[in-house]
C-alpha positions in Angstrom: 82.1 36.0 129.6 79.8 38.2 127.7 80.4 39.8 124.4 84.1 40.9 124.3 84.9 43.5 121.4 88.5 44.3 120.6 88.9 47.8 118.8 91.7 50.4 118.3 91.9 52.9 120.9 91.2 55.8 118.6 87.8 54.0 117.9 87.5 53.7 121.4 87.8 57.3 122.0 85.5 58.3 119.0 82.7 55.6 119.3 82.9 54.4 122.7 83.2 57.1 125.0 81.2 59.5 123.0 78.4 57.4 122.1 78.1 55.6 125.4 78.5 58.8 127.4 76.5 60.9 124.8 78.8 63.9 124.4 82.6 64.3 123.3 85.1 64.4 126.3 87.5 66.2 124.2 90.0 68.6 125.8 93.5 69.6 125.4 96.4 67.6 126.6 99.4 69.1 127.9 102.5 68.4 126.3 104.3 69.0 129.6 102.2 66.2 130.9 103.0 63.7 128.2 106.9 64.4 128.5 106.8 64.2 132.2 104.9 60.8 132.0 107.3 59.4 129.1 110.2 60.2 131.2 109.0 58.6 134.1 107.8 55.6 132.3 111.5 55.3 130.6 112.8 55.3 134.0 110.7 52.7 135.2 111.8 50.3 132.1 115.4 51.6 131.6 116.4 47.9 132.3 115.4 45.9 129.2 117.0 42.8 130.6 115.4 43.2 133.9 111.8 44.2 133.9 110.3 45.9 136.8 107.6 44.0 139.2 104.1 44.8 139.4 104.5 46.9 142.6 107.2 49.3 140.8 104.6 49.6 137.8 101.9 50.4 140.1 103.8 52.9 142.0 105.1 54.7 139.3 101.7 54.8 137.5 99.9 56.2 140.2 102.6 58.6 140.9 102.2 60.0 137.7 98.5 60.5 137.9 98.7 62.0 141.1 101.7 64.2 140.7 101.1 65.7 137.4 97.3 66.2 138.3 95.8 64.3 135.0 92.7 63.9 136.8 91.6 67.1 138.7 88.8 66.4 141.3 90.2 62.5 141.4 93.4 60.7 142.9 94.7 57.0 142.5 95.4 54.9 145.6 97.3 51.5 145.5 95.3 48.6 147.4 97.5 45.7 146.4 97.8 44.0 149.9 94.6 44.8 151.9 91.0 44.0 151.1 87.8 45.8 152.5 86.2 44.5 155.8 83.0 44.2 154.2 83.9 42.3 150.9 83.8 38.5 151.7 85.6 37.7 148.6 88.4 39.7 149.9 89.3 41.2 146.7 92.6 43.3 146.3 92.6 45.3 143.2 96.1 47.0 142.6 94.8 50.6 142.3 91.7 52.9 141.8 90.4 56.0 140.9 88.4 57.9 143.5 86.8 61.3 143.8 88.4 63.7 146.0 86.7 63.4 149.6 86.7 59.6 149.1 90.3 58.5 148.8 91.1 55.7 151.3 94.0 56.0 153.2 94.3 52.4 154.8 95.6 50.8 151.6 92.2 49.0 151.3 90.0 49.4 148.2 86.7 51.1 148.7 84.4 49.2 146.4 81.5 52.1 147.4 83.3 54.9 145.7 86.0 53.3 143.0 85.4 55.4 139.7 87.9 53.5 137.6 90.0 50.4 138.7 93.5 49.6 137.6 95.1 46.1 137.5 99.1 45.6 136.9 100.9 42.5 135.1 104.5 42.2 135.0 104.3 42.0 131.1 104.4 39.1 128.7 101.8 37.8 126.3 101.1 34.9 129.1 99.6 37.1 131.4 97.5 39.3 128.8 93.9 38.8 129.2 93.1 39.6 126.0 94.1 39.1 122.3 93.8 41.6 119.5 92.2 39.1 117.3 88.7 40.0 116.3 87.8 36.6 115.8 89.1 35.2 119.2 89.7 38.1 121.6 89.5 35.4 124.7 92.4 33.4 124.6 92.0 30.0 126.3 95.7 29.7 128.0 95.3 28.9 131.6 97.1 32.2 132.8 95.5 34.3 130.4 92.1 33.3 131.2 92.8 33.3 135.0 93.9 37.2 134.4 90.8 37.7 132.7 88.5 36.3 135.1 90.4 38.2 138.1 89.6 41.6 136.2 85.9 40.3 135.8 85.7 39.6 139.4 86.9 43.2 140.1 84.2 44.4 137.9 81.6 42.3 139.5 82.5 43.5 142.9 82.2 47.1 141.9 79.0 46.5 140.3 77.8 44.6 143.2 78.8 47.6 145.6 77.5 50.4 143.6 74.6 51.0 141.2 76.4 51.0 137.8 75.4 51.1 134.1 79.0 50.6 132.8 82.6 50.7 134.6 85.8 51.8 133.2 89.1 50.1 133.8 92.9 50.2 132.7 94.6 46.8 132.4 98.6 47.4 132.0 100.8 44.6 131.3 104.4 45.6 131.5 104.9 48.4 128.9 101.5 47.9 127.3 98.2 48.8 128.5 94.3 48.6 127.5 91.3 50.7 128.1 88.1 48.4 129.1 84.5 49.7 129.1 82.4 47.0 131.0 78.5 46.6 131.3 76.1 43.9 132.0 76.2 42.3 128.4 80.1 42.5 128.0 83.3 44.4 127.4 84.7 46.5 124.8 88.5 46.5 124.9 91.4 48.4 123.1 94.1 46.9 121.3 97.4 47.1 123.3 99.3 50.1 123.0 102.9 50.8 124.2 102.8 53.5 126.8 106.4 53.7 127.2 107.3 54.5 123.8 104.2 57.0 123.5 102.1 57.6 126.7 99.7 60.2 124.8 96.7 57.7 124.4 96.9 56.8 128.4 97.4 60.5 129.3 94.6 61.3 126.8 92.4 58.7 128.2 92.9 59.5 131.9 92.5 63.4 131.2 89.3 62.7 129.1 87.6 60.4 131.8 88.3 63.1 134.5 85.9 65.2 132.5 83.0 62.6 132.0 80.1 63.4 133.9 78.9 60.9 136.7 76.3 59.4 134.2 79.1 59.0 131.5 81.2 57.4 133.5 78.6 54.6 134.1 76.9 55.8 137.3 73.3 54.9 137.7 71.5 58.3 138.0 68.3 56.7 139.6 70.4 55.3 142.5 71.3 58.1 144.9 74.1 56.8 147.4 72.9 58.0 151.3 75.5 60.1 153.3 76.4 59.5 156.8 74.2 61.8 159.3 71.2 61.9 156.6 67.8 61.9 157.2 67.0 58.5 155.2 69.4 56.9 157.3 68.2 57.7 160.3 64.8 56.6 159.0 66.0 53.4 158.2 67.9 53.0 161.4 64.6 53.7 163.0 62.7 51.0 161.2 65.2 48.6 161.8 64.8 48.7 165.7 62.5 45.9 167.3 59.0 46.6 167.7 56.5 45.4 170.0 54.0 45.2 167.4 55.9 42.7 165.4 54.0 39.4 164.8 55.3 36.0 165.1 55.3 34.0 161.7 55.1 30.4 162.3 52.1 28.5 160.9 49.3 28.3 163.3 50.7 30.9 165.6 48.0 33.2 167.0 48.5 37.0 167.3 45.6 39.7 168.1 43.3 40.8 165.8 44.0 44.3 166.3 47.3 46.4 167.2 47.1 49.6 169.0 50.9 50.1 169.4 52.6 53.3 167.7 53.9 52.1 164.5 57.6 52.8 164.0 56.7 55.3 160.8 55.1 58.0 163.4 58.0 58.1 165.8 60.6 57.9 162.8 58.9 61.1 161.6 59.0 62.7 164.9 62.8 61.9 165.9 64.4 62.3 162.2 65.0 65.7 161.2 66.2 66.8 157.8 70.0 67.1 157.8 72.0 68.2 154.5 74.6 65.3 153.0 78.2 65.6 154.5 80.1 68.4 152.8 82.8 65.9 151.8 80.3 63.8 150.0 79.9 64.1 145.8 76.2 63.5 145.7 75.4 61.5 142.4 72.2 63.5 141.6 70.3 66.1 144.0 66.5 66.0 144.5 66.2 69.5 145.5 69.1 72.2 145.5 67.5 73.5 148.8 66.4 70.2 150.4 67.8 67.1 148.6 66.0 64.8 150.9 62.5 66.7 150.7 61.3 63.3 148.9 60.9 61.6 152.5 58.1 64.2 153.5 56.0 62.9 150.7 54.0 60.3 152.7 50.8 58.5 151.5 47.8 58.5 153.8 47.1 55.1 155.5 45.0 52.6 153.4 43.5 51.2 156.5 45.2 48.1 156.5 46.9 46.4 159.3 50.5 48.4 160.0 52.2 45.5 161.6 54.9 43.0 160.0 56.1 39.8 160.6 59.0 39.7 162.8 61.2 38.0 160.2 60.7 40.8 157.8 62.1 43.5 160.0 65.0 41.0 160.9 65.8 40.9 157.2 65.7 44.7 156.9 67.9 45.0 160.1 70.5 42.5 158.7 70.8 44.3 155.5 71.7 47.6 157.1 75.6 46.3 157.4 77.8 48.8 158.8 80.1 50.3 156.0 78.1 48.7 153.2 76.6 51.7 151.1 73.1 52.4 151.6 71.1 53.7 148.4 67.7 55.3 147.6 66.5 53.6 144.4 63.9 55.2 142.2 61.3 52.6 140.6 58.6 52.9 137.9 57.7 55.9 135.8 56.6 57.8 139.0 60.1 57.3 140.4 58.7 56.1 143.6 61.7 56.2 146.4 62.9 53.1 148.0 65.7 52.8 150.7 68.0 49.6 150.4 71.0 48.4 152.2 72.8 45.2 151.4 71.2 42.6 149.0 69.7 39.7 150.4 70.6 37.8 147.5 72.7 38.7 144.1 73.7 37.0 140.8 77.3 35.7 141.2 77.7 36.4 137.5 79.1 39.8 136.1 77.3 39.5 132.7 73.6 38.7 132.3 70.7 39.9 134.2 72.8 40.7 137.4 69.7 40.6 139.8 69.7 42.0 143.3 67.1 41.3 145.6 66.4 43.9 148.8 64.1 44.1 151.4 63.5 47.8 150.9 61.7 50.5 152.5 58.6 52.1 150.7 59.4 55.9 151.5 55.7 56.7 150.5 53.9 54.1 152.3 56.6 53.5 155.3 56.1 50.0 154.6 58.9 47.3 154.1 58.7 45.8 150.5 60.7 43.4 148.1 62.6 45.0 145.3 64.5 43.4 142.5 66.8 45.2 140.6 68.0 43.4 137.2 68.9 43.7 133.6 66.1 42.0 131.5 66.2 40.8 127.7 64.9 43.5 125.5 63.3 42.5 122.8 59.8 43.2 120.9 57.2 40.9 122.7 59.3 40.1 125.7 57.3 42.0 128.6 58.7 42.7 131.8 57.7 40.4 134.8 55.6 43.3 136.5 53.5 42.9 133.2 52.5 39.7 134.1 52.0 40.3 137.6 49.5 43.4 136.7 47.8 41.1 134.4 47.1 38.4 137.2 46.7 41.2 140.2 42.8 40.5 139.9 43.3 36.9 141.0 42.9 37.8 144.8 43.3 34.3 145.9 46.2 33.3 143.9 49.7 32.4 145.1 51.7 35.2 143.3 53.6 38.2 144.2 51.5 41.2 144.7 52.9 44.2 142.5 53.3 47.6 143.7 55.4 49.3 141.1 57.8 48.4 138.3 59.3 49.9 135.1 62.4 50.1 132.9 64.8 52.5 134.0 64.9 54.9 131.3 67.8 55.0 129.0 69.6 52.2 130.8 70.7 49.7 127.9 73.4 47.7 127.7 75.9 49.1 125.2 78.2 46.1 124.5 75.7 44.2 123.1 74.7 46.5 119.9 78.4 47.7 119.7 79.6 43.8 119.4 76.9 43.2 116.8 77.9 46.0 114.7 81.3 45.0 114.4 80.4 41.7 114.0 78.5 42.2 111.0 81.4 44.4 109.6 83.4 41.4 110.0 80.9 39.1 108.0 80.3 41.9 105.5 84.3 42.0 104.7 84.4 38.1 104.7 81.5 38.1 102.3 83.1 40.6 100.0 86.3 38.6 99.9 84.2 35.6 99.1 82.6 37.5 96.2 86.1 38.6 95.1 87.1 34.9 95.0 84.0 34.1 93.3 84.7 36.5 90.6 88.5 35.4 90.1 87.5 31.8 89.8 84.3 32.4 87.6 84.2 32.1 83.6 83.6 35.9 83.2 86.5 36.7 85.6 88.1 38.7 82.8 85.1 40.7 82.9 85.5 41.1 86.7 82.1 39.7 87.5 81.0 36.4 89.4 78.5 34.2 87.8 74.7 35.1 88.4 74.3 31.9 90.6 77.2 32.9 92.7 76.2 36.5 93.0 72.4 35.6 94.1 73.6 32.9 96.6 76.4 35.1 98.2 73.9 38.5 98.4 70.8 36.2 99.5 73.4 35.5 102.6 74.1 38.9 102.6 70.8 39.9 103.1 69.9 37.4 105.7 72.8 38.4 107.5 72.0 41.9 107.7 68.7 41.0 109.1 70.4 41.1 112.3 70.4 44.7 112.5 66.7 44.7 112.5 66.9 42.3 115.4 69.0 44.8 117.1 66.6 47.5 116.6 63.9 45.0 118.5 62.7 42.5 116.0 62.2 39.2 117.1 64.0 36.0 116.4 63.4 32.4 116.8 64.0 30.9 120.1 65.0 27.7 118.5 68.2 29.4 117.2 70.9 28.5 119.3 72.5 31.3 121.3 75.8 30.0 120.4 75.6 31.1 116.6 73.5 30.0 113.4 74.2 28.8 109.8 77.4 29.1 108.3 77.7 30.8 105.1 80.7 31.1 102.8 82.2 33.9 104.9 83.4 31.5 107.6 81.5 33.1 110.2 78.4 31.9 111.7 75.2 34.2 111.9 75.0 35.1 115.8 72.5 36.5 117.7 73.3 39.3 120.6 71.3 39.4 123.6 70.1 43.0 124.6 69.2 44.0 128.0 67.5 47.0 129.6 67.6 48.0 133.1 64.4 47.3 135.1 63.3 47.3 138.7 60.0 45.9 140.3 58.6 46.2 144.0 56.2 43.7 145.3 54.3 44.3 148.6 55.2 41.0 150.4 58.5 39.9 151.9 58.5 36.2 151.9 60.4 33.3 153.3 62.2 30.8 151.6 61.2 26.9 151.5 64.1 26.1 153.7 62.0 27.4 156.6 59.6 24.7 156.1 58.7 22.5 159.5 57.4 19.5 158.2 56.7 17.3 154.9 53.1 18.4 154.9 54.0 22.0 154.7 56.2 21.3 151.6 53.7 19.5 149.7 51.0 22.2 150.6 53.3 24.9 149.4 54.1 23.1 146.2 50.3 22.7 145.7 49.8 26.3 146.1 52.6 26.9 143.5 51.0 24.4 140.9 47.8 25.9 141.6 49.1 29.4 140.7 50.5 28.0 137.4 47.3 26.6 136.7 45.4 29.8 137.0 47.9 31.7 134.9 47.8 29.0 132.3 43.7 28.4 132.2 43.0 32.1 132.4 46.0 34.1 130.7 47.5 31.4 128.5 50.8 31.8 130.2 53.3 29.6 131.1 55.9 30.5 133.6 59.0 28.6 132.1 61.2 28.7 135.1 59.9 26.5 137.5 62.9 26.2 140.0 63.9 26.0 143.8 64.4 29.8 143.9 61.2 30.5 142.4 58.8 29.1 145.0 58.7 31.2 148.3 56.4 31.1 151.5 54.2 34.3 152.0 52.7 34.2 155.8 49.3 35.7 156.2 46.5 36.2 158.8 43.3 34.3 158.6 40.3 34.5 160.9 40.0 31.8 163.9 36.5 31.3 164.9 37.7 29.1 167.8 39.6 32.1 169.1 37.7 35.5 168.8 39.8 38.6 168.5 42.7 36.5 167.6 44.1 35.9 164.0 45.9 32.6 162.9 49.0 32.7 160.9 48.6 30.8 157.7 51.3 29.9 155.2 50.9 30.1 151.3 53.3 28.8 148.6 54.1 31.5 146.1 55.0 31.2 142.4 57.5 34.0 141.8 60.0 35.4 139.1 57.7 35.6 136.1 60.4 37.3 134.2 60.9 34.3 131.4 56.9 33.9 131.4 55.3 33.4 127.9 51.9 33.6 126.4 51.3 30.3 124.6 48.5 29.2 122.1 46.4 26.2 123.3 45.1 25.1 119.8 48.6 23.5 119.3 49.7 26.3 116.6 53.2 27.1 116.3 54.7 29.5 119.4 56.2 32.6 118.2 59.6 32.4 119.7 61.2 35.6 121.0 64.7 34.7 122.7 67.6 32.8 121.4 68.6 30.7 124.4 67.2 27.7 126.6 65.2 29.3 129.2 64.9 28.0 132.7 67.2 27.0 135.8 69.4 23.8 134.6 68.9 22.1 137.7 65.1 21.9 137.5 64.6 21.5 133.6 62.6 18.5 132.4 64.5 15.7 130.8 62.4 15.9 127.9 63.0 19.7 127.4 66.5 19.2 127.5 66.8 16.3 125.1 63.8 17.9 122.6 65.6 21.4 122.6 65.0 23.9 120.8 61.2 22.4 121.4 59.2 24.7 123.3 58.5 24.6 127.1 55.0 22.6 127.7 52.8 21.8 130.7 54.0 18.6 131.2 57.9 20.0 131.4 56.6 22.6 133.9 54.9 19.6 136.0 58.0 17.8 135.8 60.0 20.6 137.0 57.9 21.2 139.9 58.6 17.5 140.8 62.2 18.1 140.8 61.8 21.2 143.1 59.8 19.0 145.8 62.4 16.3 145.4 65.2 19.1 146.0 63.4 20.2 149.2 62.9 16.8 150.3 66.3 15.5 150.3 67.2 19.0 151.8 64.9 18.8 154.6 63.2 15.5 155.2 64.3 12.0 156.6 65.1 9.3 154.3 68.2 6.9 153.6 70.3 9.1 151.4 73.6 9.3 153.3 75.6 12.0 151.4 73.3 14.6 150.4 75.5 17.1 149.0 76.8 14.2 146.5 73.3 13.3 145.6 72.4 17.1 144.7 75.4 17.3 142.7 74.8 13.8 141.1 71.1 14.4 140.4 70.6 18.1 139.7 74.0 19.6 138.7 76.1 17.2 136.5 75.3 16.6 133.0 75.8 14.2 130.3 77.1 14.9 126.6 75.7 13.8 123.5 76.2 14.4 119.8 80.0 14.7 119.9 80.0 16.5 123.2 78.5 19.7 122.0 75.0 19.2 123.4 74.1 18.9 127.0 71.8 16.4 128.3 70.2 15.9 132.2 72.3 13.9 134.5 72.3 10.2 134.2 70.3 9.9 137.5 67.8 12.4 136.8 67.3 10.6 133.2 67.1 7.1 134.8 64.6 8.2 137.7 62.2 9.7 135.3 62.4 6.9 132.6 62.3 3.9 135.3 59.6 5.8 137.6 62.1 4.9 140.8 64.6 6.7 142.7 67.8 5.1 143.2 71.0 6.1 145.1 74.0 4.0 145.2 71.9 1.0 144.2 69.4 1.2 146.8 66.0 2.2 146.5 65.4 5.8 148.2 63.0 5.7 150.8 61.4 8.7 153.0 60.9 8.2 156.7 58.5 10.0 159.7 61.7 10.6 161.9 65.5 10.6 162.1 65.6 7.0 163.4 64.4 5.9 159.8 62.6 3.0 161.3 58.9 3.9 160.2 58.5 4.8 156.3 56.7 7.9 155.3 53.7 6.2 154.0 52.1 9.4 152.8 55.1 11.0 151.1 56.4 7.8 149.6 52.7 7.2 148.0 52.8 10.9 146.1 56.4 10.4 144.8 55.2 6.6 143.4 52.3 8.2 142.2 53.8 11.1 140.4 57.0 9.2 139.1 54.4 6.7 137.3 53.1 9.2 135.2 56.5 10.6 134.4 57.6 7.1 133.6 54.4 6.6 131.3 55.4 10.0 129.5 58.8 8.5 128.7 57.6 5.4 127.7 55.6 7.0 125.3 58.6 9.1 123.9 60.8 5.8 123.8 58.2 4.0 121.6 58.0 6.9 119.4 61.6 7.0 119.0 61.6 3.3 118.2 59.0 3.6 115.5 61.0 6.4 113.9 63.9 4.2 114.0 62.6 0.9 112.8 60.8 3.0 110.0 64.4 4.6 109.0 66.0 1.0 108.9 63.4 -0.2 107.0 63.8 2.2 104.2 67.6 1.6 104.5 67.3 -2.3 104.1 65.3 -1.7 101.1 67.4 0.4 99.4 70.5 -1.7 100.3 69.0 -5.2 99.9 70.8 -5.6 96.8 74.3 -5.2 98.3 73.8 -8.1 100.7 75.2 -11.9 99.5 73.6 -15.0 100.3 76.9 -17.1 101.4 76.8 -15.1 104.8 73.8 -17.2 105.8 75.3 -20.6 104.8 76.3 -22.0 108.1 75.6 -25.2 109.9 72.7 -25.3 112.3 73.5 -25.3 116.3 72.9 -28.5 118.0 69.2 -27.5 118.8 66.8 -26.7 116.1 64.4 -24.7 118.4 64.4 -21.0 117.9 65.1 -18.7 121.1 61.9 -17.4 122.4 62.3 -13.8 121.4 62.4 -15.1 118.0 59.3 -17.3 118.4 57.2 -14.5 119.7 58.4 -12.1 117.3 58.3 -9.0 119.8 60.0 -5.8 119.4 62.7 -4.6 121.8 60.6 -1.9 122.8 56.6 -2.6 123.8 54.2 -0.5 122.9 52.6 1.6 125.6 48.9 0.5 126.8 46.1 2.5 127.0 46.5 2.9 130.7 50.4 4.2 130.0 49.0 6.7 127.6 46.3 8.0 130.2 48.7 8.7 132.8 51.0 10.4 130.4 48.2 12.6 129.4 47.5 13.6 132.8 51.0 15.6 132.9 49.5 17.9 130.6 46.4 18.8 132.9 46.9 20.8 135.8 43.5 19.7 137.5 44.6 15.9 137.1 48.1 16.8 138.8 46.3 18.8 141.5 43.9 16.0 142.1 46.7 13.5 142.5 48.4 15.6 144.9 45.3 16.3 146.9 44.3 12.7 147.1 47.8 11.6 148.0 47.7 13.6 151.2 44.1 13.6 152.0 42.9 10.1 151.1 43.3 7.7 154.2 45.9 5.2 153.7 44.4 1.8 153.1 45.3 -1.2 155.0 47.1 -2.8 151.9 49.5 0.1 152.2 51.1 -1.8 155.3 50.2 1.2 157.9 46.4 2.0 158.2 46.7 4.4 161.1 49.4 6.6 159.1 49.2 10.3 159.7 51.3 12.8 158.0 53.9 14.2 161.0 53.3 17.8 162.1 57.0 18.4 162.5 59.5 16.0 161.0 61.8 18.3 158.9 65.4 18.5 159.8 68.1 21.0 159.7 69.0 21.9 156.1 71.4 19.5 154.9 72.6 22.1 152.4 73.3 25.0 154.8 76.7 26.8 154.8 79.1 24.6 156.1 77.5 21.2 154.3 80.5 21.1 152.0 78.0 21.6 148.9 79.1 23.5 146.0 77.9 23.2 142.6 80.6 25.4 140.9 83.2 22.7 139.9 80.4 20.8 138.1 79.4 24.4 136.2 83.2 25.1 135.6 83.7 21.5 133.9 80.9 22.1 131.8 81.9 25.2 130.7 85.7 23.9 129.8 84.2 21.0 127.8 81.7 23.7 125.9 84.9 25.8 125.1 87.2 22.9 124.5 84.3 22.0 121.6 84.1 25.2 120.3 87.9 25.9 120.3 88.0 22.8 118.1 85.1 24.1 115.7 86.9 27.4 114.6 84.0 28.3 112.4 81.5 28.7 115.5 81.7 31.9 117.8 82.2 31.3 121.8 78.7 31.1 123.7 76.9 34.2 124.4 75.5 32.9 127.4 75.6 29.8 129.7 73.0 27.9 130.9 71.3 29.5 133.6 71.6 27.6 137.0 70.6 28.0 140.6 73.8 30.3 141.5 72.5 32.8 138.6 74.6 32.5 135.7 78.1 31.2 134.8 81.0 30.9 137.3 84.4 33.1 136.5 87.2 30.4 137.4 89.6 31.5 140.0 87.4 34.2 141.1 86.1 33.9 144.8 82.6 35.0 145.4 80.9 36.2 148.6 79.0 34.0 150.8 75.4 35.1 150.2 72.4 32.9 150.5 70.1 33.1 147.3 66.7 32.4 147.8 66.9 28.5 146.9 69.7 28.4 149.6 72.4 26.9 147.3 74.7 29.9 146.7 78.0 29.4 148.3 81.8 30.5 148.4 83.7 30.0 145.5 87.2 28.4 145.2 89.9 30.2 147.1 92.9 32.1 145.0 96.2 31.5 145.1 98.1 34.2 146.9 101.8 35.5 146.3 104.2 36.0 149.2 102.8 39.1 150.0 99.4 38.0 150.5 97.7 39.5 147.3 95.3 37.1 145.6 96.8 36.7 142.2 95.4 35.4 138.9 
């Protein structure tokens, strides 16, 4: 999970509900309501030897809330046994609080309008999701972890349907309850209280919550929920219709150079009259009291560019307009430019972290389709948003990078749990430090005078100053990326220094809606798209000293464009260009070899595509050679998915090469999979004991000489790099061994050499040659390894492997790259591929190691994967296809006899 903070309820009222909501919600609580609630709860739990089941607890709690009117303007509704039809995770939260006019009557949760959800358990420590121990609030017991994962999944679902900064919830376990406030950085949880003996805190919270404004309840006020019958929804429906002007998008398709068909924008403006929102709706923010949809009338003049779109763009937009899924108007940038969106085309599977969602959006001002990304970005001094780098490179017209439209942080939207967790952690460190100081005073010779020795004072106070510097970091100071996110150095407090990741809400809109690499139709297309992306990487590094630092399958996409065709006057030809996207982790690096200024406290990148050297040498900074290796892993990832080869079980291979991990240094450090490591070190791709080969067709009778030549040429350079690294390590080990032998020479005795000689007196060959176990790399090896640090050399390698004719010595002098040799994606839905078990196994190993090391806090953030973050165990996730095409359904939950998914 993210940061979990356990505090008293009284502190929650005064510090969380006030500080997070920015105004006190205090109002009087009726003694009558408290007495009625107490009577009802006493009746419910009157039989101590037979505690009530969850159903009875839920029904009683909902009855008290509604009948006593504890939340004016709201009502609670049960939804334990049915799920929302649009929710592929089929989540069945026990109960939730809704605004009047949006209370579901079918027994299903309405995730679009949930204001606060309530989860019930029958009671007992074994079902309590949290522990009141501030140093260990997340117990590892299976049932307790499952309960925690269950409510985290409900929170994630609420954040998915709605646009929120935070969410409140109640966790009721038997006679005890907790109040929770969630955001993208963690959760603040109250210590458990007995609501049967004293229901006052529970009643107070419900009364106070109902008096919070929408914003104070966590609703994002820059996102407006569109109401049925609104002009905005009609506009979206109009643009979703098929249009005869839409263009084909396959590479080399021909389209007319000019279009005279009426654009959908004009017809939409003519047919969609302004209409007020439904009277039953509770709008989050009105643009104008007289006409809340007046923003739809502000249309920019045409810039004269071709108004047509490729057919797949409109299709993606139409598919996002799912019935009963909430549609929103989102504001982006300082100008608050409005966009209309439906269901995201991809989204993060984790509640905590960036929480990225991608939309095919309709730009209201230009009436054009764009791509909009909504996320929570790391917020530190020197860490620039993605749009900053896109704007910086916008002058490069021919470069394969996204074309920026508008971007900006959402004003005032910062995660609250992070600074609060840091504050509480520093308070605990200060208390531990003071206790250590008192012990030092008691143990010192001057204990009679009540003072510690000067050395003890200096040491303790020095560590105090170091720890207090963490408060500066919370205010925006940078800290070393080389410091592990899981903690820093220990001090006498018994607690590690710890870095807390801050997030701010961010949106960026780009002009092009692109295609996934899974749409590739041939091997030559795949290589060309990778070449384009590497060229973009080259430009960024050459002209702006910028490293991308997250080369992955999801961050390479395809942008179809139109080009002149001299052979067909009056026509345009569709061309595909590879685009390197998602520059949010990019960093300006010095080229003079000086020390890089680190900014974030975690390893950057996507696990499956990180280079072996970067993982092994962490916390060393990412280099160009690391990025070149990541491009190779992306090329291989799509090749095994889409091309012909002799790998029989592709899902198993992908798991073994990309998803799994090895452990080193006692199990607390992860290394890349054995298969990936061996491939890089040996320069050869082997699967199930056989060399992997690629072919031109499904029969696998003719080798794909061109693609094989490319892979072999690239692998030789990676092998050269690791040969140099192996030699460097060997030299260090031999030097250490030499120094150790000098120091220990006096301890050896001569009698261990006094043994009779064997029958032959000829020394073995390796002793005669006196050769080391690791050979020093040749000049040619060093040259090939150095090419990985040079974009031009690597691009030259790829260009010549594709364009240089195959020599007769290669065995196929007439070879040509086949025009359409791609196959159906072998990792599409139904393939059985699911990386989550490996991710969960990795997290369990990490947690087990940390449990053994009680000095260290749990990790703040797991490694980034292509499923976008850590996966909550037991939490089934919706089926959505991410841009890299590997996001699949999670494991099914167990169900009780009445069908509710239980922890």
